[in-house]
C-alpha positions as CSV (number, residue, x, y, z in Angstrom):
1,M,50.8,106.0,82.3
2,L,54.1,106.9,80.8
3,N,55.3,103.3,81.1
4,G,52.1,102.1,79.4
5,I,52.6,104.5,76.5
6,L,56.2,103.4,76.1
7,D,55.2,99.7,76.2
8,L,52.8,100.2,73.3
9,A,55.2,102.5,71.4
10,T,58.0,99.9,71.8
11,R,55.9,97.2,70.2
12,L,55.0,99.4,67.2
13,D,58.5,100.8,66.6
14,P,60.6,98.6,64.3
15,T,63.7,100.8,64.6
16,G,64.0,100.3,68.4
17,L,64.2,104.1,69.0
18,V,61.4,104.1,71.5
19,G,63.0,101.1,73.3
20,R,66.3,103.0,73.6
21,T,64.4,106.0,74.8
22,R,62.8,104.0,77.5
23,M,66.2,102.6,78.6
24,E,67.5,106.1,78.9
25,L,64.5,107.2,80.9
26,N,65.0,104.3,83.3
27,Y,68.7,105.2,83.6
28,V,67.9,108.8,84.4
29,E,65.3,107.7,87.0
30,S,67.9,105.4,88.6
31,M,70.5,108.2,88.8
32,V,68.0,110.7,90.1
33,S,67.0,108.3,92.9
34,V,70.7,108.1,93.9
35,L,71.3,111.8,93.8
36,M,68.1,112.6,95.8
37,R,69.3,110.3,98.6
38,L,72.8,111.8,98.5
39,S,71.5,115.4,98.5
40,S,69.5,114.8,101.7
41,I,72.8,114.1,103.7
42,R,74.5,117.2,105.0
43,L,78.2,117.3,105.8
44,D,77.6,119.6,108.8
45,G,74.3,117.9,109.8
46,D,73.8,115.9,112.9
47,Y,72.5,112.8,111.0
48,T,75.1,110.1,111.4
49,V,75.5,106.4,110.9
50,V,74.7,106.0,114.6
51,Q,71.4,107.8,114.2
52,M,70.6,105.8,111.1
53,V,71.0,102.4,112.8
54,E,69.2,103.5,116.0
55,Q,66.2,104.6,113.9
56,Q,66.2,101.3,112.1
57,A,66.4,99.4,115.4
58,R,63.4,101.3,116.8
59,R,61.4,100.5,113.7
60,A,62.6,96.9,113.0
61,G,62.8,95.7,116.6
62,K,62.5,92.0,116.6
63,S,63.3,91.6,112.9
64,T,66.6,89.9,112.1
65,A,69.6,92.2,111.5
66,I,72.4,89.6,111.3
67,L,72.5,85.9,110.5
68,F,75.7,84.0,111.2
69,E,76.0,80.3,111.3
70,R,73.4,79.3,114.0
71,Q,73.2,82.8,115.5
72,E,70.4,85.3,114.8
73,V,70.8,88.9,116.0
74,S,67.7,91.0,116.0
75,W,67.8,94.7,115.4
76,A,66.9,95.4,119.0
77,S,69.7,93.1,120.2
78,L,72.2,94.7,117.8
79,D,71.5,98.1,119.2
80,A,71.4,97.0,122.8
81,R,74.7,95.1,122.5
82,A,76.3,98.1,120.7
83,N,75.2,100.2,123.7
84,Q,77.1,97.9,126.0
85,V,80.3,98.6,123.9
86,A,79.6,102.3,124.1
87,H,79.3,102.2,127.9
88,W,82.6,100.1,128.0
89,A,84.3,102.7,125.8
90,Q,83.4,105.6,128.0
91,A,84.3,103.7,131.1
92,H,87.8,103.3,129.6
93,G,88.1,107.0,128.9
94,I,87.5,106.8,125.2
95,E,86.3,110.2,123.9
96,K,85.1,111.7,120.6
97,G,87.9,111.4,118.0
98,D,90.0,108.8,119.8
99,V,91.1,106.0,117.4
100,I,90.4,102.3,118.4
101,A,91.9,99.5,116.3
102,L,89.7,96.5,115.6
103,M,91.1,93.3,114.3
104,M,88.3,90.8,114.2
105,A,86.9,88.0,112.0
106,N,83.7,88.2,110.1
107,R,81.1,87.6,112.8
108,P,78.3,89.7,114.4
109,E,80.6,91.1,117.1
110,F,82.5,92.9,114.4
111,I,79.5,95.0,113.5
112,I,78.3,95.3,117.1
113,T,81.7,96.5,118.3
114,W,82.3,99.2,115.7
115,L,78.8,100.5,116.1
116,G,79.2,100.7,119.8
117,L,82.5,102.5,119.5
118,A,80.9,104.9,117.0
119,K,78.2,105.6,119.6
120,A,81.0,106.7,121.9
121,G,82.4,109.0,119.2
122,A,85.5,106.9,118.4
123,C,87.1,106.4,115.0
124,I,87.6,102.7,114.3
125,A,90.8,101.6,112.5
126,L,89.7,98.4,110.7
127,I,92.8,96.1,110.6
128,N,93.3,93.6,107.9
129,T,93.2,90.2,109.7
130,N,95.8,88.8,107.3
131,L,98.5,91.2,108.3
132,T,101.6,90.3,110.4
133,G,105.0,91.7,111.0
134,G,105.9,95.0,109.4
135,Q,102.6,95.7,107.7
136,L,100.6,95.1,110.9
137,N,103.1,97.3,112.8
138,H,102.7,100.0,110.2
139,S,98.8,99.8,110.3
140,L,98.7,100.1,114.1
141,T,101.4,102.8,114.2
142,V,99.9,105.1,111.6
143,A,96.5,104.9,113.3
144,A,97.9,106.0,116.6
145,A,95.3,103.8,118.3
146,K,94.4,104.3,121.9
147,A,93.4,100.6,122.2
148,L,93.3,97.4,120.2
149,I,90.4,95.0,120.3
150,I,91.5,91.7,118.7
151,D,90.2,88.2,118.3
152,G,92.2,85.5,120.2
153,E,92.9,83.6,117.0
154,Y,95.2,86.5,115.9
155,A,97.5,86.2,118.9
156,P,100.3,85.0,116.6
157,A,100.0,88.1,114.5
158,L,100.3,90.2,117.6
159,D,103.4,88.3,118.7
160,S,105.0,89.0,115.3
161,I,105.1,92.7,116.1
162,R,106.1,92.8,119.8
163,G,109.7,93.5,118.9
164,L,108.8,96.0,116.1
165,I,106.2,98.4,117.5
166,A,107.5,101.2,119.6
167,E,104.6,101.0,122.1
168,L,101.7,98.5,121.9
169,P,98.4,100.1,123.0
170,P,96.3,98.3,125.6
171,V,95.0,95.1,124.2
172,H,91.5,93.7,124.7
173,A,90.9,90.1,123.6
174,S,87.6,88.7,122.3
175,A,86.6,85.1,121.5
176,G,89.8,83.7,123.0
177,A,92.5,84.7,125.5
178,I,95.7,86.5,124.7
179,Q,98.5,86.8,127.2
180,G,98.6,90.2,128.8
181,A,95.3,91.3,127.3
182,S,92.0,92.0,129.2
183,D,88.9,89.9,128.6
184,F,86.8,92.1,126.3
185,D,83.8,89.9,126.1
186,A,83.4,89.6,129.9
187,A,83.8,93.4,130.3
188,I,81.1,94.0,127.7
189,A,78.7,91.6,129.2
190,A,78.9,93.5,132.5
191,Q,77.7,96.8,130.9
192,P,74.1,98.1,130.7
193,T,72.2,97.7,127.5
194,G,70.4,101.1,127.6
195,E,71.5,104.1,125.6
196,L,74.2,106.4,126.8
197,P,72.6,109.2,128.9
198,K,71.9,112.2,126.8
199,A,74.5,114.3,128.7
200,K,77.2,111.7,127.9
201,R,76.4,111.2,124.2
202,P,79.1,112.8,122.0
203,D,78.1,115.7,119.8
204,L,78.6,113.9,116.5
205,I,78.1,115.4,113.0
206,A,78.3,113.8,109.6
207,K,81.8,115.0,108.7
208,D,83.3,113.3,111.8
209,N,85.6,110.4,111.2
210,L,83.9,106.9,111.5
211,F,86.6,104.6,110.1
212,Y,90.1,104.3,108.9
213,I,89.9,101.7,106.2
214,Y,93.2,100.6,104.8
215,T,93.8,100.3,101.1
216,S,94.5,96.7,100.2
217,G,97.0,97.5,97.4
218,T,99.3,94.8,96.1
219,T,102.4,96.8,96.8
220,G,103.8,98.7,99.8
221,N,102.3,99.4,103.2
222,P,98.5,99.8,103.5
223,K,97.4,103.5,103.6
224,A,94.7,104.5,106.1
225,A,91.8,106.2,104.3
226,H,89.5,108.6,106.1
227,I,85.9,107.4,106.1
228,S,83.5,109.9,107.7
229,H,79.9,109.2,108.7
230,Y,79.0,111.4,105.7
231,R,80.9,109.1,103.3
232,F,79.5,105.9,104.8
233,L,76.0,107.3,104.5
234,Q,76.5,108.4,100.9
235,A,77.9,105.0,99.9
236,C,75.4,102.8,101.7
237,N,72.4,104.8,100.5
238,A,73.6,105.0,96.9
239,F,74.1,101.3,96.6
240,A,70.8,100.5,98.4
241,A,69.1,102.7,95.8
242,Q,70.8,101.0,92.9
243,M,69.9,97.6,94.2
244,D,66.3,98.7,95.0
245,A,67.0,97.3,98.5
246,T,64.2,97.1,101.1
247,R,63.8,95.9,104.6
248,H,62.8,92.5,103.2
249,D,66.2,91.9,101.6
250,R,68.9,89.6,102.9
251,M,72.5,90.3,101.8
252,Y,74.9,87.4,101.7
253,C,78.4,88.7,102.6
254,V,81.5,86.6,102.4
255,L,83.8,89.6,101.9
256,P,86.1,90.7,104.7
257,L,84.4,93.3,107.0
258,Y,87.7,95.2,107.4
259,H,87.3,96.5,103.8
260,S,84.8,98.9,102.2
261,A,83.1,96.3,100.0
262,G,82.0,94.2,102.9
263,C,81.7,96.8,105.6
264,I,80.1,99.7,103.7
265,I,78.4,98.3,100.7
266,A,77.2,94.9,101.8
267,V,76.5,95.6,105.5
268,G,75.8,99.3,105.1
269,S,73.2,98.9,102.4
270,M,71.2,96.6,104.7
271,L,71.8,99.0,107.7
272,S,70.3,101.8,105.6
273,V,67.0,100.0,104.8
274,G,66.6,97.7,107.9
275,G,67.4,94.5,106.0
276,T,69.3,91.5,107.1
277,V,73.1,90.7,106.7
278,I,74.0,87.1,106.3
279,L,77.7,86.8,107.4
280,R,80.1,84.0,106.6
281,R,83.7,83.9,107.9
282,K,85.3,83.2,104.5
283,F,84.1,82.5,101.0
284,S,83.6,78.8,100.1
285,A,82.7,78.0,96.5
286,S,81.5,74.5,97.5
287,Q,79.2,75.8,100.2
288,F,78.1,79.0,98.5
289,W,74.7,77.7,97.2
290,D,73.9,75.7,100.3
291,D,74.3,79.0,102.3
292,V,72.3,81.1,99.8
293,V,69.4,78.7,99.8
294,R,69.5,77.9,103.6
295,Y,69.5,81.6,104.6
296,D,67.1,82.7,101.8
297,A,69.5,85.3,100.5
298,T,68.1,87.9,98.0
299,C,71.3,89.9,97.4
300,F,75.0,88.9,97.1
301,Q,78.0,91.2,97.2
302,Y,80.8,89.9,94.9
303,I,84.3,90.5,93.8
304,G,84.9,89.4,90.3
305,E,87.2,86.5,91.2
306,L,84.5,85.0,93.4
307,C,82.3,84.7,90.4
308,R,85.1,83.1,88.4
309,Y,85.6,80.5,91.2
310,L,81.9,79.7,91.2
311,V,81.8,79.3,87.4
312,N,84.8,76.9,87.7
313,T,83.1,74.6,90.2
314,P,81.2,71.5,89.3
315,P,77.4,71.8,89.0
316,H,75.6,72.1,92.4
317,A,72.2,70.7,93.1
318,K,71.0,74.0,94.6
319,E,72.7,76.5,92.2
320,R,69.3,77.5,90.6
321,E,67.1,77.0,93.7
322,H,67.9,80.3,95.2
323,R,66.0,83.6,95.5
324,L,68.9,85.9,94.6
325,R,67.5,88.8,92.7
326,V,70.6,91.0,92.4
327,A,74.4,90.5,92.6
328,C,76.3,93.7,93.3
329,G,80.1,94.1,93.0
330,N,83.1,95.0,91.0
331,G,85.7,93.2,88.8
332,L,83.3,90.8,87.0
333,R,85.2,90.4,83.7
334,P,83.3,90.2,80.5
335,E,84.5,86.6,79.7
336,I,82.9,85.4,82.9
337,W,79.8,87.6,83.1
338,P,77.4,85.9,80.7
339,S,78.2,82.4,81.8
340,F,77.9,83.4,85.5
341,Q,74.6,85.1,85.1
342,E,73.1,82.5,82.8
343,R,74.3,79.4,84.6
344,F,73.1,80.5,88.0
345,G,70.0,82.3,86.8
346,I,70.7,85.7,88.5
347,P,68.2,88.3,87.2
348,R,70.3,91.4,87.7
349,I,73.9,92.3,88.1
350,V,75.0,95.7,89.3
351,E,78.6,96.1,88.4
352,F,80.3,99.2,89.8
353,Y,83.7,100.9,90.1
354,A,84.8,102.7,93.2
355,A,87.8,102.9,95.5
356,T,87.8,103.1,99.3
357,E,89.4,106.5,99.3
358,G,88.4,107.8,95.9
359,N,85.8,110.3,94.6
360,V,85.1,108.5,91.4
361,A,82.1,106.2,91.5
362,L,80.7,104.5,88.4
363,I,77.6,102.3,88.4
364,N,76.5,100.0,85.5
365,A,72.8,100.5,86.2
366,D,71.5,98.7,83.1
367,G,73.7,95.6,83.2
368,K,75.7,96.1,80.0
369,V,78.1,93.2,79.9
370,G,81.7,94.3,80.5
371,A,81.0,97.9,81.4
372,I,82.0,99.1,84.9
373,G,79.6,102.1,84.8
374,R,78.2,104.8,82.7
375,I,78.0,108.6,82.6
376,P,76.0,109.9,79.6
377,F,77.1,113.2,78.2
378,Y,74.1,115.1,79.8
379,L,75.4,114.1,83.2
380,D,79.0,115.1,82.7
381,K,78.7,118.3,84.7
382,V,77.1,116.4,87.6
383,F,79.7,113.6,88.0
384,N,82.8,115.4,86.7
385,T,84.7,112.3,85.8
386,K,87.3,112.5,82.9
387,I,89.7,110.2,81.2
388,I,93.0,111.9,80.3
389,K,95.9,110.9,78.0
390,F,98.6,109.0,79.9
391,D,102.2,108.0,79.2
392,V,102.6,104.4,80.6
393,V,106.4,104.6,80.3
394,A,106.8,107.8,82.3
395,E,103.7,106.9,84.3
396,Q,102.5,110.4,84.1
397,P,99.6,112.2,82.4
398,V,100.4,113.8,79.1
399,R,100.2,117.6,79.0
400,D,99.9,120.0,76.1
401,E,102.0,123.1,75.3
402,R,100.1,125.1,77.9
403,G,100.8,122.6,80.6
404,F,97.2,121.2,80.8
405,C,96.1,117.6,80.6
406,I,94.3,116.3,77.4
407,E,91.0,114.5,77.6
408,C,90.9,111.2,75.7
409,A,88.8,110.7,72.6
410,P,86.0,108.0,72.8
411,D,87.5,104.5,73.2
412,E,91.0,105.9,73.9
413,P,92.6,104.5,77.1
414,G,93.8,106.9,79.7
415,E,93.8,107.6,83.4
416,T,90.4,108.3,85.0
417,I,90.2,111.3,87.3
418,G,87.5,112.9,89.4
419,L,87.1,116.6,90.1
420,I,87.6,117.6,93.8
421,P,85.0,120.4,94.2
422,Q,85.7,123.6,96.1
423,D,82.4,123.2,98.0
424,P,82.8,120.2,100.3
425,N,79.0,120.0,100.8
426,K,78.5,119.0,97.2
427,P,77.2,115.4,97.2
428,V,79.5,114.2,94.4
429,G,83.3,114.5,94.3
430,R,84.4,114.9,98.0
431,F,87.9,113.5,98.7
432,E,88.6,112.8,102.3
433,G,92.2,111.6,101.8
434,Y,94.5,109.5,104.0
435,K,95.9,109.8,107.5
436,G,99.0,111.7,106.4
437,K,99.3,114.8,104.2
438,A,102.0,113.4,102.0
439,E,100.0,110.3,101.1
440,T,96.9,112.4,100.4
441,E,98.8,114.8,98.1
442,K,100.1,111.9,95.9
443,K,96.6,111.3,94.8
444,I,95.8,114.9,93.8
445,L,96.5,116.1,90.3
446,R,96.6,119.9,90.0
447,D,96.2,122.4,87.2
448,V,94.5,119.7,85.0
449,F,92.2,121.8,82.8
450,A,92.6,125.2,84.5
451,K,95.0,126.8,86.9
452,G,94.1,125.9,90.5
453,D,91.8,123.0,89.8
454,M,92.3,119.7,91.7
455,W,91.4,116.2,90.6
456,F,91.6,112.8,92.3
457,R,93.9,110.3,90.5
458,T,92.3,106.8,90.5
459,G,95.5,105.2,89.3
460,D,93.4,103.2,86.8
461,L,93.4,103.2,83.0
462,M,90.0,103.1,81.4
463,R,88.3,103.9,78.2
464,R,84.8,105.4,77.6
465,D,82.7,104.8,74.5
466,R,80.5,107.3,72.7
467,H,77.5,106.2,74.7
468,G,79.2,107.0,78.0
469,Y,80.0,103.4,79.2
470,F,83.3,103.0,81.0
471,Y,85.5,99.9,80.6
472,F,88.4,99.0,82.9
473,V,91.7,98.6,81.0
474,D,94.4,98.1,83.7
475,R,96.1,99.5,86.8
476,I,98.8,102.0,86.3
477,G,102.1,100.2,86.9
478,D,100.6,96.9,85.6
479,T,100.3,98.0,82.0
480,F,103.7,97.7,80.3
481,R,105.3,98.6,77.0
482,W,106.6,96.1,74.5
483,K,107.5,96.5,70.8
484,G,106.4,100.1,71.0
485,E,102.9,99.2,72.2
486,N,101.1,99.4,75.5
487,V,100.1,96.0,76.8
488,S,97.1,95.7,79.2
489,T,97.7,92.9,81.6
490,A,93.9,92.7,82.4
491,E,93.0,92.3,78.7
492,V,95.6,89.7,78.1
493,A,94.5,87.7,81.2
494,E,90.9,88.0,80.0
495,V,91.9,86.3,76.7
496,L,94.1,83.6,78.2
497,S,91.5,82.7,80.9
498,T,88.9,81.6,78.3
499,F,91.0,78.8,77.0
500,P,89.8,75.3,78.1
501,G,91.7,74.1,81.2
502,V,92.9,77.6,82.3
503,R,91.3,78.4,85.6
504,E,93.1,81.6,86.7
505,V,95.6,83.9,85.1
506,N,97.9,86.7,86.5
507,V,99.8,88.6,83.7
508,F,102.8,90.9,84.2
509,G,105.8,92.2,82.3
510,V,109.4,91.1,82.9
511,Q,112.7,92.6,81.9
512,V,114.7,90.7,79.2
513,P,118.4,91.5,78.7
514,N,119.2,93.8,75.7
515,C,115.5,94.5,75.1
516,D,113.5,97.8,75.5
517,G,110.3,97.6,77.5
518,R,109.1,94.4,79.2
519,A,108.1,91.1,77.7
520,G,104.8,89.4,78.7
521,M,104.6,86.6,81.3
522,A,101.6,84.8,82.6
523,S,101.3,82.9,85.8
524,M,98.5,80.4,85.6
525,V,96.4,77.9,87.4
526,A,95.5,75.1,85.0
527,G,94.2,71.6,84.9
528,D,96.4,68.6,84.0
529,S,94.6,68.4,80.6
530,L,96.0,71.8,79.4
531,D,97.0,71.2,75.7
532,L,100.1,73.4,75.3
533,A,100.2,73.1,71.5
534,A,96.6,74.1,71.2
535,F,97.2,76.9,73.7
536,D,100.1,78.2,71.6
537,A,97.9,78.3,68.5
538,Y,95.1,80.0,70.5
539,I,97.4,82.7,71.7
540,A,98.7,83.4,68.2
541,K,95.2,83.7,66.9
542,S,93.6,85.7,69.7
543,L,96.2,88.3,70.7
544,P,98.3,90.8,68.6
545,A,102.0,89.9,68.4
546,Y,103.1,92.5,70.9
547,A,100.6,91.3,73.6
548,Q,101.4,87.6,73.3
549,P,103.2,86.4,76.4
550,Y,106.7,84.8,76.0
551,F,106.8,83.2,79.4
552,L,104.4,80.9,81.3
553,R,104.5,79.8,84.9
554,L,102.1,77.1,86.2
555,Q,101.2,77.4,89.9
556,G,99.0,75.4,92.2
557,E,97.3,78.6,93.3
558,I,97.8,82.3,92.7
559,E,98.5,84.5,95.8
560,I,95.8,87.0,96.4
561,T,95.1,89.8,98.9
562,G,92.3,89.6,101.5
563,T,90.1,91.3,98.9
564,F,91.0,88.8,96.1
565,K,93.4,91.0,94.2
566,H,96.4,89.3,92.5
567,R,99.8,89.9,94.0
568,K,102.4,90.6,91.3
569,V,105.5,92.0,93.1
570,D,107.2,88.7,94.0
571,L,106.3,87.2,90.6
572,V,107.9,90.1,88.7
573,K,111.0,89.8,91.0
574,E,111.4,86.1,90.4
575,G,110.7,86.4,86.7
576,F,111.5,83.5,84.5
577,D,114.6,82.3,86.2
578,P,114.4,78.5,86.8
579,G,117.0,78.9,89.5
580,Q,114.6,81.0,91.6
581,V,111.3,79.5,90.6
582,A,110.3,75.9,91.7
583,D,107.0,76.0,89.6
584,P,107.1,74.6,86.0
585,L,108.3,77.3,83.6
586,Y,107.7,77.4,79.9
587,I,108.9,79.7,77.1
588,R,106.8,80.5,74.1
589,H,109.2,81.4,71.3
590,P,109.1,80.8,67.5
591,D,112.8,79.7,67.5
592,L,111.9,76.9,69.9
593,G,108.9,75.6,67.9
594,G,106.1,76.9,70.2
595,I,105.8,76.3,73.9
596,A,108.8,74.5,75.4
597,A,110.1,73.9,78.9
598,L,112.3,76.7,80.1
599,T,115.5,75.0,81.1
600,P,118.6,76.5,82.8
601,A,120.3,76.2,79.4
602,I,117.6,78.2,77.6
603,H,117.7,80.8,80.4
604,A,121.5,81.1,80.0
605,D,121.0,81.7,76.3
606,I,118.5,84.5,77.0
607,Q,120.9,86.1,79.5
608,A,123.7,85.9,76.9
609,G,121.6,87.4,74.2
610,K,121.7,84.3,72.0
611,L,117.9,84.0,71.9
612,R,116.5,87.1,70.3
613,F,113.1,88.6,71.2
């Protein structure tokens, strides 16, 4: 009845007040739905991810749990095959709390294997399949894994660490042989499909560790974040609620399953409602719409760059023949959002902000373009997320004369932080940290607004408007200072990427001799038709002087992480030196008449201080 009254009132209200009231009520209803799901999960309760999946398997039975290429795995088969893994684990002496490393491609066996290991009480270290050498060695060493289950195709990666790792755990190879490894697939096939006997089932509770998921940061070694059953249940239920997911939904997942976006949000949301996961090994822009239509997908989990790739592809015959009703993800930039949604006819986009290890989660429930989430003032005490003043040069929060941090005014950029509650059973704000006390402590900010309080540091700069919408500004360390002003690399990249012919942009700051701060540089992927003179004029018109890049680098492709984040470390190191960079380099400088090729002679003039900035 309330909806009917609001419908009538909206038509009769020329000021739009009733319409805005209705939007607010819808938002509150959405948030209440999420909070109700979260509050039903108890940290010390015996309801775990294992129980959730087993309940769905008993209910769904013959319904499809996973679609992959020509394979179809029913819910009953998913559970039975996971039971085989659990029996194998116990036969190999794996007990509750033991860590097993899993390095496997996107395929049904990935989900089946971690679920079976979880049934045996193990914690599964999800290893990035792109790692080799030192980073792979670090990931295995920090996990202290009792065994490694690995796809045969990653044998070269394993070979790359044989001289580095102190002691390689027992290796079990799947989908291909590896010298010195046992045949995991054959061993699993020999196991019974029934549940573990009750006497042998581990006594699991929600706060027990389920995963180590490694941060995919663009610098340094990956950090292993604790993910408990409790945290997995929280996340998968929250996102299922936001997407209005049901057992009739089919989630198309091209994101790597070793990371939280693919493993928890895409897969987990379907596990929580008894839906179907459509897996693909890797993202393909050219085959995306064929897959979505062929498998009748209703949901799609995205990373912003995937949407950019799709928008940049030629028209596809099936791009509007799909049944997608919602796309959920993060990093969809405002310059791409409208064209992505309108061109492909996607009814609803649920943009969110979250980190694998973090306690700050923001959801844009009403689809406001460009916003990563919203917390209206009346929910401040529930979600306890703040933006504080931040010094980008010192890379530290600003504190007042009493030593406390200062909350930002509306639309003022600062670091976003989340309160770590004293009561771990609270459904919002729990921070489980990393494997390693020192790494965990680096992410905690203490004595923020009162003595003794603790807040999680996101490491991200954001701003929040007067209506409570949050907008991403930049990563701390990416923002740089030039001409006395802070330059957001994300905002500059957003402007540059809208120019015709520019397909992808990675912006960073570089040191220039005899200059304070860092000058802007952009590495770009662009078509042959890029008009440099017009691009120069566009930059001058579209960006303030301090934010305009001086240096341009044209690349065939931009290096990204497995989760589609741009890598910047090597680009910053190589800078604008034509002696180190084989790609075409340009300088944009008024003394040179706009954009010109950056020759060794010009570089020498910069180094000598002859060309002023």
